[in-house]
Backbone bond lengths (Angstrom), bond angles and torsions (degrees), N, CA, C in turn:
res aa  C-N    CA-C-N  psi(-1)  N-CA   C-N-CA  omega(-1)  CA-C   N-CA-C  phi
1 R - - - 1.456 - - 1.515 109.27 -
2 F 1.347 113.81 149.53 1.461 120.24 179.67 1.516 109.80 -92.07
3 S 1.310 115.71 154.18 1.469 119.74 177.27 1.524 108.94 -74.85
4 G 1.296 117.44 -178.19 1.460 123.06 -176.02 1.519 113.65 -78.01
5 T 1.314 119.14 30.19 1.463 120.15 -177.52 1.521 113.49 -89.11
6 F 1.303 118.63 -7.02 1.461 120.43 -178.27 1.519 110.31 -98.08
7 V 1.309 115.36 142.07 1.461 121.18 177.93 1.526 107.91 -67.45
8 G 1.291 116.39 135.39 1.453 119.96 177.48 1.525 112.93 97.60
9 N 1.304 118.41 -6.92 1.452 121.37 177.43 1.517 107.52 -75.27
10 T 1.321 117.77 115.87 1.465 121.43 -174.91 1.525 112.44 -87.52
11 E 1.327 118.57 -6.35 1.459 119.98 -177.26 1.510 112.83 -82.14
12 S 1.315 118.85 -22.37 1.456 120.91 -177.45 1.509 109.36 -123.60
13 T 1.322 116.35 134.68 1.455 119.81 178.13 1.519 111.26 -107.49
14 S 1.333 117.64 -0.36 1.463 119.39 -179.82 1.528 109.73 -82.87
15 P 1.336 116.62 146.13 1.460 119.36 178.87 1.516 110.56 -69.76
16 P 1.306 118.05 156.98 1.459 120.16 179.18 1.521 110.59 -65.77
17 T 1.300 114.49 149.77 1.465 118.53 179.67 1.512 109.47 -81.07
18 A 1.331 116.13 160.19 1.459 121.35 -177.27 1.520 111.11 -63.73
19 A 1.318 118.63 -29.79 1.458 121.40 -177.89 1.532 111.74 -70.59
20 T 1.331 117.95 -28.37 1.460 120.05 -177.25 1.524 112.95 -102.52
21 S 1.336 117.44 -6.07 1.459 120.35 -179.38 1.521 109.87 -81.81
22 P 1.322 116.92 146.51 1.458 118.53 175.26 1.522 109.36 -68.85
23 P 1.327 117.57 153.88 1.463 119.04 -178.40 1.536 109.81 -64.65
24 A 1.330 115.48 144.01 1.460 120.18 -179.43 1.521 109.48 -72.04
25 V 1.299 115.94 138.13 1.458 121.10 178.97 1.516 107.26 -117.03
26 G 1.318 116.89 125.88 1.458 121.16 179.37 1.514 110.59 -69.30
27 A 1.325 116.16 149.01 1.466 120.63 -179.46 1.524 111.18 -62.95
28 A 1.337 116.96 -26.81 1.461 119.71 -177.80 1.529 112.14 -71.35
29 T 1.343 117.31 -19.61 1.456 118.81 -178.32 1.520 112.51 -88.19
30 L 1.326 117.46 -12.74 1.455 120.32 179.74 1.530 109.29 -86.08
31 P 1.323 117.70 140.01 1.464 118.44 177.72 1.528 110.04 -69.66
32 A 1.322 115.75 140.31 1.460 120.43 178.69 1.521 108.78 -79.03
33 V 1.314 115.59 123.10 1.455 120.12 179.52 1.524 107.30 -116.64
34 P 1.339 117.39 107.19 1.467 118.39 179.78 1.519 110.94 -70.21
35 T 1.309 115.01 146.73 1.462 118.87 175.47 1.512 108.13 -101.61
36 I 1.299 116.22 133.31 1.448 122.54 -179.05 1.516 107.83 -118.57
37 P 1.345 116.87 123.98 1.462 117.53 178.82 1.520 110.39 -65.58
38 V 1.312 115.25 140.03 1.463 120.84 -179.46 1.518 108.16 -102.53
39 V 1.325 115.71 120.21 1.460 121.45 179.33 1.520 107.46 -120.33
40 P 1.333 117.80 119.48 1.465 118.98 -179.39 1.520 110.53 -66.40
41 T 1.317 115.81 129.75 1.455 120.21 177.88 1.514 109.31 -140.10
42 I 1.292 114.80 163.07 1.452 121.24 173.84 1.519 105.59 -107.47
43 V 1.313 117.95 129.05 1.446 121.56 -176.56 1.520 109.66 -58.17
44 G 1.335 115.44 129.70 1.455 120.64 178.08 1.513 114.56 88.09
45 V 1.337 117.75 -5.84 1.465 120.71 -179.84 1.517 107.75 -118.00
46 P 1.338 118.46 122.10 1.458 119.95 -179.88 1.522 111.36 -67.11
47 N 1.352 115.60 153.88 1.467 119.34 176.14 1.516 108.89 -60.28
48 T 1.322 116.88 138.57 1.451 121.01 -176.80 1.512 109.94 -134.09
49 V 1.287 116.35 -168.82 1.458 123.18 -174.96 1.525 110.65 -52.19
50 A 1.338 115.47 124.93 1.469 123.03 175.18 1.527 112.23 50.83
51 E 1.338 117.03 37.35 1.455 123.28 177.55 1.522 113.33 58.54
52 G 1.316 117.42 11.07 1.462 120.15 175.84 1.515 108.59 -95.49
53 V 1.293 116.70 170.44 1.451 120.15 178.87 1.516 108.79 -87.00
54 L 1.331 115.53 124.36 1.452 121.29 -178.63 1.509 109.01 -88.31
55 N 1.305 116.36 122.26 1.453 120.86 173.09 1.520 105.65 -109.84
56 P 1.343 117.05 102.40 1.464 119.71 -174.84 1.524 113.53 -57.38
57 N 1.309 118.63 -26.82 1.452 120.13 179.74 1.519 112.76 -69.62
58 E 1.337 117.45 -18.42 1.461 121.76 179.16 1.520 111.95 -96.41
59 V 1.328 117.48 -4.75 1.459 122.51 -177.28 1.521 109.49 -85.59
60 K 1.316 115.29 133.03 1.460 120.97 176.89 1.527 108.02 -97.92
61 P 1.336 118.18 136.11 1.463 119.43 178.62 1.523 110.29 -66.63
62 P 1.327 117.51 150.17 1.462 119.81 178.35 1.529 110.21 -66.94
63 A 1.324 115.75 155.54 1.463 120.90 -179.57 1.525 110.56 -60.81
64 S 1.311 116.84 -34.96 1.460 121.31 174.44 1.518 107.33 -135.20
65 G 1.296 117.15 163.47 1.457 119.69 177.90 1.513 113.93 104.29
66 T 1.334 118.55 3.80 1.458 119.32 174.37 1.525 108.44 -82.91
67 R 1.329 115.62 147.74 1.455 121.19 -179.59 1.520 109.05 -135.28
68 K 1.295 115.78 156.18 1.454 121.39 171.72 1.523 107.60 -87.78
69 A 1.329 115.44 147.28 1.457 120.08 177.70 1.521 109.01 -142.59
70 R 1.328 114.66 145.34 1.460 120.85 174.36 1.517 107.25 -101.45
71 V 1.314 116.46 132.35 1.456 121.94 -179.37 1.525 108.52 -78.55
72 L 1.326 116.74 128.22 1.463 121.78 -177.50 1.527 112.98 -86.79
73 Y 1.334 116.87 -34.98 1.463 121.71 -174.91 1.526 109.22 -138.76
74 D 1.323 116.09 154.81 1.466 120.05 171.67 1.525 108.71 -63.31
75 Y 1.320 116.28 143.19 1.470 121.66 177.95 1.518 108.64 -138.86
76 E 1.328 116.56 125.93 1.458 121.59 177.42 1.520 108.83 -94.97
77 A 1.325 116.87 124.25 1.469 121.46 -178.83 1.521 109.96 -63.17
78 A 1.338 116.21 134.60 1.458 121.69 179.55 1.525 112.00 -79.44
79 D 1.324 117.58 -27.04 1.467 121.79 178.98 1.523 109.39 -157.13
80 S 1.324 116.59 -175.43 1.470 120.83 -174.43 1.524 113.74 -71.62
81 T 1.355 118.52 -9.80 1.461 119.84 178.13 1.518 111.81 -86.32
82 E 1.332 117.34 -10.04 1.458 121.27 -178.09 1.527 110.95 -104.94
83 L 1.325 115.60 159.49 1.451 122.50 179.97 1.525 108.50 -110.42
84 A 1.335 117.49 123.62 1.460 121.29 176.15 1.522 108.40 -69.49
85 L 1.343 115.99 142.78 1.461 121.07 -176.22 1.524 111.18 -124.66
86 L 1.323 115.41 149.83 1.461 122.05 172.82 1.523 108.45 -118.00
87 A 1.323 116.71 136.87 1.459 121.27 -179.07 1.520 110.64 -54.51
88 D 1.318 116.09 141.53 1.472 126.23 176.96 1.522 115.19 74.80
89 E 1.327 119.89 -0.40 1.464 118.67 175.59 1.524 109.73 -80.27
90 M 1.329 116.22 158.86 1.460 122.71 178.91 1.526 108.36 -106.17
91 I 1.329 116.02 133.71 1.459 121.34 177.14 1.525 108.94 -134.00
92 T 1.312 116.73 165.56 1.458 123.28 173.56 1.524 107.41 -100.98
93 V 1.326 117.32 135.62 1.466 121.08 -178.39 1.519 110.77 -131.36
94 Y 1.325 115.32 155.09 1.456 122.64 174.54 1.520 108.52 -159.57
95 S 1.316 115.51 161.13 1.469 120.32 178.11 1.520 109.55 -109.96
96 L 1.313 114.60 163.22 1.460 121.44 177.42 1.520 109.15 -120.25
97 P 1.331 118.25 149.76 1.464 120.39 178.11 1.528 110.23 -58.25
98 G 1.319 115.87 133.22 1.457 121.13 177.54 1.511 114.33 82.69
99 M 1.315 117.15 -0.23 1.457 120.66 -178.58 1.531 110.15 -80.57
100 D 1.318 116.44 147.50 1.460 122.34 176.97 1.529 108.47 -53.61
101 P 1.343 118.60 126.73 1.465 120.33 -176.58 1.529 114.25 -67.27
102 D 1.318 118.20 -11.81 1.461 121.45 178.09 1.523 112.45 -83.58
103 W 1.321 117.29 -2.40 1.462 122.55 -177.83 1.522 110.28 -130.14
104 L 1.318 116.23 152.39 1.458 123.55 173.07 1.523 107.83 -131.49
105 I 1.329 116.08 163.50 1.456 120.26 170.78 1.520 106.26 -88.69
106 G 1.317 115.94 126.84 1.448 120.87 179.38 1.514 110.47 -111.37
107 E 1.337 116.37 144.80 1.467 122.00 177.88 1.523 109.41 -127.42
108 R 1.318 114.94 134.11 1.457 122.43 172.85 1.513 105.57 -135.21
109 G 1.332 116.97 107.89 1.461 120.00 -175.88 1.515 110.07 61.07
110 N 1.343 116.69 -122.18 1.470 119.58 178.79 1.527 112.02 -99.87
111 Q 1.331 117.58 11.39 1.461 121.22 177.84 1.518 109.71 -97.93
112 K 1.345 116.18 138.68 1.464 122.50 178.29 1.513 108.83 -133.77
113 G 1.318 115.70 151.62 1.455 119.88 173.99 1.514 111.00 176.45
114 K 1.316 115.04 168.04 1.463 120.72 177.94 1.522 108.56 -73.35
115 V 1.345 115.63 142.00 1.458 121.61 177.11 1.535 108.43 -134.65
116 P 1.332 117.23 143.72 1.475 119.30 179.46 1.526 111.05 -75.52
117 V 1.307 116.66 133.18 1.464 122.76 -178.32 1.526 111.27 -59.43
118 T 1.325 118.17 -34.39 1.459 121.13 -175.93 1.529 113.00 -67.28
119 Y 1.327 118.09 -13.57 1.456 121.98 178.58 1.513 112.13 -93.48
120 L 1.355 117.42 4.85 1.463 121.10 -172.11 1.520 112.03 -122.23
121 E 1.331 114.69 151.06 1.456 122.31 165.80 1.523 105.52 -112.51
122 L 1.336 116.41 108.51 1.465 120.66 -178.33 1.521 109.15 -74.00
123 L 1.323 117.01 131.45 1.455 121.51 -174.24 1.516 113.59 -104.53
124 S 1.306 119.20 -80.17 1.456 121.58 -172.50 1.505 112.91 -85.66
């Protein structure tokens, strides 16, 4: 059996003695290892709702919560999930639960795609 020098040993309540304790190491002598959060992504596809791939053409608008917006600046879509915009056009926009708040789903006729909020003037 081991003496009470191990953490979690319930048989001994006395602290470990200096002779059996490992030598103290200052925090300055340990190398700093940064922790980086790991987020699964697919190269070339921006993070979307619930880490899944958002296909705006498969998204149904909410029963309520759609708004009209006037486009302030031209915007070129970066990929097929985004909607290209022309300044001064009117589109319908709405958000989805879990969606990045800097983006909305925009609709123009039968076209749908993500649009950046900063390019829009929300109206109704």
